[in-house]
C-alpha positions, -999 to 999 in steps of 0.1 A, spaced: 243 563 -77 282 563 -75 297 533 -94 333 519 -90 348 492 -111 375 469 -97 395 453 -125 417 424 -116 452 421 -132 471 402 -106 477 370 -126 510 359 -139 496 336 -166 525 312 -162 504 282 -171 494 297 -204 528 297 -220 531 336 -220 564 352 -213 549 379 -192 515 387 -175 490 383 -203 469 413 -190 496 436 -202 503 421 -236 491 441 -265 460 430 -283 453 449 -315 480 474 -305 467 481 -270 474 464 -236 446 437 -229 439 455 -195 429 487 -212 401 472 -230 382 468 -198 393 502 -186 380 521 -216 347 502 -217 340 513 -181 352 547 -189 328 549 -219 299 538 -197 305 567 -173 320 547 -144 334 574 -121 361 554 -102 383 526 -117 405 505 -94 433 484 -110 445 455 -90 480 449 -102 509 426 -97 538 442 -76 562 448 -106 534 460 -129 556 490 -139 580 467 -157 552 458 -182 525 484 -180 519 521 -180 485 525 -162 457 540 -183 450 576 -174 413 567 -165 425 545 -136 419 563 -104 433 539 -79 458 511 -79 457 482 -53 483 454 -49 473 418 -60 471 392 -34 482 356 -33 446 345 -43 418 359 -64 397 366 -34 426 385 -16 431 406 -47 394 415 -48 396 423 -11 425 446 -17 406 463 -46 375 468 -24 397 484 3 406 514 -19 371 519 -34 358 554 -26 338 553 7 308 567 -11 306 539 -36 271 526 -40 277 498 -67 309 480 -74 316 461 -105 343 434 -103 358 423 -135 387 399 -147 408 419 -172 413 388 -193 377 392 -205 378 421 -230 346 414 -248 320 418 -221 286 433 -232 280 467 -217 243 464 -222 242 435 -197 261 456 -173 237 484 -176 208 460 -170 225 447 -138 231 483 -125 194 490 -129 184 459 -111 206 467 -82 195 503 -81 159 491 -79 167 469 -50 157 436 -66 191 420 -60 222 426 -39 246 407 -62 245 399 -99 267 381 -124 268 378 -161 262 342 -171 255 319 -201 234 288 -201 251 254 -201 248 238 -235 267 205 -231 254 174 -215 262 175 -178 273 142 -159 280 137 -123 304 110 -112 316 93 -81 348 75 -81 349 76 -119 314 60 -122 285 79 -136 258 84 -111 235 111 -125 228 133 -155 215 167 -142 190 187 -161 212 212 -180 185 238 -182 191 247 -145 227 252 -149 247 283 -160 284 294 -165 291 326 -146 313 352 -161 325 387 -151 316 415 -147 299 408 -114 280 436 -97 271 442 -61 259 467 -36 292 479 -23 285 479 14 270 444 12 299 428 -7 325 447 15 309 432 47 307 398 30 344 400 20 354 408 56 332 380 69 350 354 47 384 370 45 400 337 57 384 315 31 391 310 -5 363 316 -30 371 316 -67 341 335 -76 326 368 -61 290 357 -65 295 325 -46 310 344 -17 280 368 -18 256 340 -18 274 323 12 270 355 31 233 355 25 230 382 -2 201 380 -26 219 370 -59 209 367 -95 221 363 -131 220 385 -161 224 371 -195 260 375 -208 273 362 -242 297 336 -254 321 361 -268 328 371 -232 353 343 -228 383 345 -205 417 345 -223 436 318 -206 457 303 -234 476 312 -266 446 297 -285 422 321 -268 446 349 -276 446 340 -313 407 338 -311 406 373 -296 427 387 -323 404 371 -349 374 388 -333 391 422 -333 398 417 -371 363 406 -379 346 439 -389 313 421 -395 312 406 -359 295 426 -332 311 416 -298 302 445 -275 
């Protein structure tokens, strides 16, 4: 099966306090964006689509393994849509990933690919179980404590049968989903979860960046 990865790098990171888009800053001497590119490259992914801000050349020299570049949109969903547009037509499975998550586990991605290839699902996301107590409120008043064992935090990568997610993206092109799996579910795709890990966090602040540096410098810590 032909696999294409769409890596999102369209954010500006302005709310994080960074002086430039964080996906292009160097982590351990390499651009943050390249960690995801190289992981997919090592996994044998044939096509890698980078969705980048318009002025990316001011900050970033694209990794040679990147095969296609698409422009970022005003929303995450539009950026994904633009990335899907330039995927090779013979793509069977597409992997959609946020470049701000450099520590995703390739074993989980491989598991998801196998499940999709077997026809068990049409869309899958890495996820971790909720561990904190959950509470539902209405107007500031507590109304319910849901059973947390039924709840998960989704992560990326998220993987889909390409033709299915492309059709779903076209169907909901005027709406604004913040998560690809939720869009797929709304379109009626059979969706599921694959176990991720807690090191697959999204770098959104300077504190997250410092944690990422600590992880890279911890030789005894296995994070991939």
